[in-house]
C-alpha positions as protocol buffer text, in pm:
chain_id: "A"
residue {
  index: 1
  type: MET
  ca { x: 705 y: -10820 z: -120 }
}
residue {
  index: 2
  type: LEU
  ca { x: 934 y: -10911 z: 168 }
}
residue {
  index: 3
  type: SER
  ca { x: 1290 y: -10781 z: 173 }
}
residue {
  index: 4
  type: ALA
  ca { x: 1582 y: -10860 z: 404 }
}
residue {
  index: 5
  type: PRO
  ca { x: 1522 y: -10554 z: 629 }
}
residue {
  index: 6
  type: ASP
  ca { x: 1162 y: -10675 z: 687 }
}
residue {
  index: 7
  type: LEU
  ca { x: 1285 y: -10999 z: 843 }
}
residue {
  index: 8
  type: ALA
  ca { x: 1456 y: -11102 z: 1164 }
}
residue {
  index: 9
  type: LEU
  ca { x: 1543 y: -11439 z: 1307 }
}
residue {
  index: 10
  type: ALA
  ca { x: 1400 y: -11513 z: 1651 }
}
residue {
  index: 11
  type: ARG
  ca { x: 1465 y: -11824 z: 1855 }
}
residue {
  index: 12
  type: LEU
  ca { x: 1160 y: -11966 z: 2030 }
}
residue {
  index: 13
  type: PRO
  ca { x: 1125 y: -12279 z: 2238 }
}
residue {
  index: 14
  type: PRO
  ca { x: 1006 y: -12563 z: 2013 }
}
residue {
  index: 15
  type: GLU
  ca { x: 670 y: -12585 z: 2191 }
}
residue {
  index: 16
  type: PHE
  ca { x: 595 y: -12223 z: 2090 }
}
residue {
  index: 17
  type: MET
  ca { x: 690 y: -12262 z: 1722 }
}
residue {
  index: 18
  type: PRO
  ca { x: 381 y: -12280 z: 1499 }
}
residue {
  index: 19
  type: HIS
  ca { x: 377 y: -12570 z: 1255 }
}
residue {
  index: 20
  type: GLY
  ca { x: 511 y: -12460 z: 916 }
}
residue {
  index: 21
  type: THR
  ca { x: 727 y: -12178 z: 1052 }
}
residue {
  index: 22
  type: VAL
  ca { x: 988 y: -12062 z: 802 }
}
residue {
  index: 23
  type: GLU
  ca { x: 1311 y: -12077 z: 999 }
}
residue {
  index: 24
  type: GLU
  ca { x: 1552 y: -11921 z: 748 }
}
residue {
  index: 25
  type: PRO
  ca { x: 1484 y: -11551 z: 667 }
}
residue {
  index: 26
  type: ALA
  ca { x: 1667 y: -11572 z: 334 }
}
residue {
  index: 27
  type: LEU
  ca { x: 1398 y: -11813 z: 209 }
}
residue {
  index: 28
  type: LEU
  ca { x: 1138 y: -11538 z: 255 }
}
residue {
  index: 29
  type: VAL
  ca { x: 1309 y: -11260 z: 58 }
}
residue {
  index: 30
  type: GLY
  ca { x: 1098 y: -11180 z: -247 }
}
residue {
  index: 31
  type: ARG
  ca { x: 790 y: -11366 z: -117 }
}
residue {
  index: 32
  type: VAL
  ca { x: 455 y: -11194 z: -66 }
}
residue {
  index: 33
  type: LEU
  ca { x: 246 y: -11206 z: 251 }
}
residue {
  index: 34
  type: ALA
  ca { x: -110 y: -11326 z: 213 }
}
residue {
  index: 35
  type: GLY
  ca { x: -224 y: -11062 z: 461 }
}
residue {
  index: 36
  type: SER
  ca { x: -102 y: -10826 z: 725 }
}
residue {
  index: 37
  type: ALA
  ca { x: 150 y: -10944 z: 985 }
}
residue {
  index: 38
  type: ARG
  ca { x: 249 y: -10787 z: 1313 }
}
residue {
  index: 39
  type: THR
  ca { x: 607 y: -10700 z: 1404 }
}
residue {
  index: 40
  type: GLY
  ca { x: 774 y: -11004 z: 1560 }
}
residue {
  index: 41
  type: GLU
  ca { x: 512 y: -11251 z: 1435 }
}
residue {
  index: 42
  type: PRO
  ca { x: 654 y: -11589 z: 1323 }
}
residue {
  index: 43
  type: LEU
  ca { x: 580 y: -11643 z: 955 }
}
residue {
  index: 44
  type: THR
  ca { x: 440 y: -11977 z: 844 }
}
residue {
  index: 45
  type: ASP
  ca { x: 386 y: -12124 z: 499 }
}
residue {
  index: 46
  type: THR
  ca { x: 14 y: -12036 z: 509 }
}
residue {
  index: 47
  type: ARG
  ca { x: 91 y: -11665 z: 566 }
}
residue {
  index: 48
  type: LEU
  ca { x: 261 y: -11646 z: 227 }
}
residue {
  index: 49
  type: VAL
  ca { x: 115 y: -11632 z: -121 }
}
residue {
  index: 50
  type: GLY
  ca { x: 191 y: -11966 z: -279 }
}
residue {
  index: 51
  type: GLY
  ca { x: 148 y: -12335 z: -213 }
}
residue {
  index: 52
  type: GLY
  ca { x: 56 y: -12296 z: 153 }
}
residue {
  index: 53
  type: LEU
  ca { x: -258 y: -12105 z: 60 }
}
residue {
  index: 54
  type: THR
  ca { x: -388 y: -12360 z: -186 }
}
residue {
  index: 55
  type: THR
  ca { x: -374 y: -12637 z: 74 }
}
residue {
  index: 56
  type: LEU
  ca { x: -693 y: -12481 z: 214 }
}
residue {
  index: 57
  type: LEU
  ca { x: -882 y: -12554 z: -109 }
}
residue {
  index: 58
  type: GLU
  ca { x: -1141 y: -12828 z: -117 }
}
residue {
  index: 59
  type: PRO
  ca { x: -1150 y: -13067 z: -416 }
}
residue {
  index: 60
  type: GLY
  ca { x: -1284 y: -12884 z: -722 }
}
residue {
  index: 61
  type: GLN
  ca { x: -1194 y: -12539 z: -590 }
}
residue {
  index: 62
  type: VAL
  ca { x: -951 y: -12283 z: -727 }
}
residue {
  index: 63
  type: ALA
  ca { x: -806 y: -11965 z: -581 }
}
residue {
  index: 64
  type: ALA
  ca { x: -966 y: -11669 z: -759 }
}
residue {
  index: 65
  type: PRO
  ca { x: -856 y: -11305 z: -734 }
}
residue {
  index: 66
  type: VAL
  ca { x: -1114 y: -11035 z: -663 }
}
residue {
  index: 67
  type: ARG
  ca { x: -1014 y: -10668 z: -680 }
}
residue {
  index: 68
  type: LEU
  ca { x: -1248 y: -10454 z: -474 }
}
residue {
  index: 69
  type: ALA
  ca { x: -1322 y: -10102 z: -586 }
}
residue {
  index: 70
  type: ASP
  ca { x: -1336 y: -9953 z: -237 }
}
residue {
  index: 71
  type: LEU
  ca { x: -1010 y: -9982 z: -41 }
}
residue {
  index: 72
  type: ALA
  ca { x: -1187 y: -9898 z: 284 }
}
residue {
  index: 73
  type: VAL
  ca { x: -1405 y: -10209 z: 242 }
}
residue {
  index: 74
  type: ALA
  ca { x: -1100 y: -10418 z: 150 }
}
residue {
  index: 75
  type: ALA
  ca { x: -925 y: -10307 z: 469 }
}
residue {
  index: 76
  type: LEU
  ca { x: -1206 y: -10466 z: 674 }
}
residue {
  index: 77
  type: VAL
  ca { x: -1158 y: -10814 z: 526 }
}
residue {
  index: 78
  type: ARG
  ca { x: -914 y: -11058 z: 684 }
}
residue {
  index: 79
  type: THR
  ca { x: -770 y: -11390 z: 574 }
}
residue {
  index: 80
  type: GLY
  ca { x: -1004 y: -11663 z: 695 }
}
residue {
  index: 81
  type: ASP
  ca { x: -1320 y: -11451 z: 667 }
}
residue {
  index: 82
  type: ARG
  ca { x: -1616 y: -11570 z: 461 }
}
residue {
  index: 83
  type: VAL
  ca { x: -1749 y: -11317 z: 211 }
}
residue {
  index: 84
  type: ASP
  ca { x: -2026 y: -11269 z: -40 }
}
residue {
  index: 85
  type: VAL
  ca { x: -1903 y: -11100 z: -358 }
}
residue {
  index: 86
  type: LEU
  ca { x: -2140 y: -10850 z: -519 }
}
residue {
  index: 87
  type: ALA
  ca { x: -2115 y: -10713 z: -873 }
}
residue {
  index: 88
  type: SER
  ca { x: -2274 y: -10383 z: -966 }
}
residue {
  index: 89
  type: PRO
  ca { x: -2281 y: -10312 z: -1341 }
}
residue {
  index: 90
  type: PRO
  ca { x: -2284 y: -9948 z: -1456 }
}
residue {
  index: 91
  type: ASP
  ca { x: -2629 y: -9787 z: -1427 }
}
residue {
  index: 92
  type: ALA
  ca { x: -2767 y: -10087 z: -1235 }
}
residue {
  index: 93
  type: ASP
  ca { x: -3035 y: -10031 z: -973 }
}
residue {
  index: 94
  type: ARG
  ca { x: -2888 y: -10302 z: -750 }
}
residue {
  index: 95
  type: ALA
  ca { x: -2591 y: -10530 z: -720 }
}
residue {
  index: 96
  type: GLU
  ca { x: -2606 y: -10903 z: -793 }
}
residue {
  index: 97
  type: THR
  ca { x: -2450 y: -11168 z: -573 }
}
residue {
  index: 98
  type: VAL
  ca { x: -2185 y: -11356 z: -770 }
}
residue {
  index: 99
  type: VAL
  ca { x: -2043 y: -11561 z: -481 }
}
residue {
  index: 100
  type: SER
  ca { x: -2187 y: -11655 z: -141 }
}
residue {
  index: 101
  type: GLY
  ca { x: -1983 y: -11756 z: 162 }
}
residue {
  index: 102
  type: ALA
  ca { x: -1642 y: -11783 z: -8 }
}
residue {
  index: 103
  type: LEU
  ca { x: -1339 y: -11842 z: 213 }
}
residue {
  index: 104
  type: VAL
  ca { x: -1082 y: -11561 z: 193 }
}
residue {
  index: 105
  type: LEU
  ca { x: -742 y: -11724 z: 137 }
}
residue {
  index: 106
  type: ALA
  ca { x: -553 y: -11395 z: 126 }
}
residue {
  index: 107
  type: ALA
  ca { x: -651 y: -11037 z: 195 }
}
residue {
  index: 108
  type: GLY
  ca { x: -406 y: -10788 z: 55 }
}
residue {
  index: 109
  type: GLY
  ca { x: -640 y: -10506 z: 151 }
}
residue {
  index: 110
  type: ALA
  ca { x: -393 y: -10241 z: 257 }
}
residue {
  index: 111
  type: ALA
  ca { x: -520 y: -9977 z: 490 }
}
residue {
  index: 112
  type: ALA
  ca { x: -728 y: -9714 z: 318 }
}
residue {
  index: 113
  type: GLY
  ca { x: -513 y: -9458 z: 146 }
}
residue {
  index: 114
  type: GLN
  ca { x: -235 y: -9694 z: 39 }
}
residue {
  index: 115
  type: ALA
  ca { x: -355 y: -9721 z: -318 }
}
residue {
  index: 116
  type: THR
  ca { x: 3 y: -9746 z: -448 }
}
residue {
  index: 117
  type: ASP
  ca { x: 33 y: -10097 z: -298 }
}
residue {
  index: 118
  type: PRO
  ca { x: -38 y: -10343 z: -585 }
}
residue {
  index: 119
  type: ALA
  ca { x: -217 y: -10573 z: -338 }
}
residue {
  index: 120
  type: ALA
  ca { x: -446 y: -10295 z: -214 }
}
residue {
  index: 121
  type: GLY
  ca { x: -805 y: -10405 z: -256 }
}
residue {
  index: 122
  type: LEU
  ca { x: -712 y: -10755 z: -373 }
}
residue {
  index: 123
  type: LEU
  ca { x: -864 y: -11067 z: -219 }
}
residue {
  index: 124
  type: LEU
  ca { x: -790 y: -11427 z: -308 }
}
residue {
  index: 125
  type: ILE
  ca { x: -1096 y: -11644 z: -246 }
}
residue {
  index: 126
  type: ALA
  ca { x: -1176 y: -12015 z: -274 }
}
residue {
  index: 127
  type: VAL
  ca { x: -1444 y: -12092 z: -534 }
}
residue {
  index: 128
  type: ASP
  ca { x: -1518 y: -12356 z: -796 }
}
residue {
  index: 129
  type: GLY
  ca { x: -1392 y: -12310 z: -1150 }
}
residue {
  index: 130
  type: ALA
  ca { x: -1726 y: -12198 z: -1295 }
}
residue {
  index: 131
  type: THR
  ca { x: -1765 y: -11932 z: -1028 }
}
residue {
  index: 132
  type: ALA
  ca { x: -1409 y: -11813 z: -1091 }
}
residue {
  index: 133
  type: ALA
  ca { x: -1506 y: -11763 z: -1456 }
}
residue {
  index: 134
  type: GLU
  ca { x: -1818 y: -11567 z: -1352 }
}
residue {
  index: 135
  type: LEU
  ca { x: -1604 y: -11347 z: -1125 }
}
residue {
  index: 136
  type: ALA
  ca { x: -1357 y: -11280 z: -1405 }
}
residue {
  index: 137
  type: ALA
  ca { x: -1638 y: -11180 z: -1640 }
}
residue {
  index: 138
  type: ALA
  ca { x: -1803 y: -10959 z: -1379 }
}
residue {
  index: 139
  type: ALA
  ca { x: -1472 y: -10784 z: -1307 }
}
residue {
  index: 140
  type: THR
  ca { x: -1449 y: -10663 z: -1668 }
}
residue {
  index: 141
  type: SER
  ca { x: -1772 y: -10465 z: -1656 }
}
residue {
  index: 142
  type: SER
  ca { x: -1886 y: -10427 z: -1295 }
}
residue {
  index: 143
  type: THR
  ca { x: -1776 y: -10275 z: -970 }
}
residue {
  index: 144
  type: LEU
  ca { x: -1704 y: -10548 z: -715 }
}
residue {
  index: 145
  type: THR
  ca { x: -1757 y: -10530 z: -340 }
}
residue {
  index: 146
  type: VAL
  ca { x: -1810 y: -10776 z: -56 }
}
residue {
  index: 147
  type: THR
  ca { x: -2034 y: -10826 z: 240 }
}
residue {
  index: 148
  type: LEU
  ca { x: -1938 y: -11028 z: 546 }
}
residue {
  index: 149
  type: PRO
  ca { x: -2225 y: -11266 z: 628 }
}
residue {
  index: 150
  type: PRO
  ca { x: -2272 y: -11398 z: 980 }
}
residue {
  index: 151
  type: PRO
  ca { x: -2078 y: -11717 z: 1060 }
}
């Protein structure tokens, strides 16, 4: 969650301002980043959890949360990646693919070792409603992980 000390106002020439840049730091206090940001990076509406993320959804899609068991895997995933989500039930010989090629809307995968961050290991992916229901069911009884297929 962003706080006032996390934010600074920088003046850039208009031609260097990304579309959707939030120009008033006070409007960002209490908001949550959809993924990592570098120091000095202008923040836009699509870098924040909320309405800007859902504009990337195609008709019939929803944003579904996926909590990965392995934080080291989560740290490899970035917003904009495409992932396959695998579910491995207890005592299973192999994992089953629940989702193929889902767009990652937000990757809260904190660096490995930051397990106290509530967003650690959490991805928000674009899927249809039925697949979101399958993911929710799988999360109750299986370990979830992802693979990154080729583009």
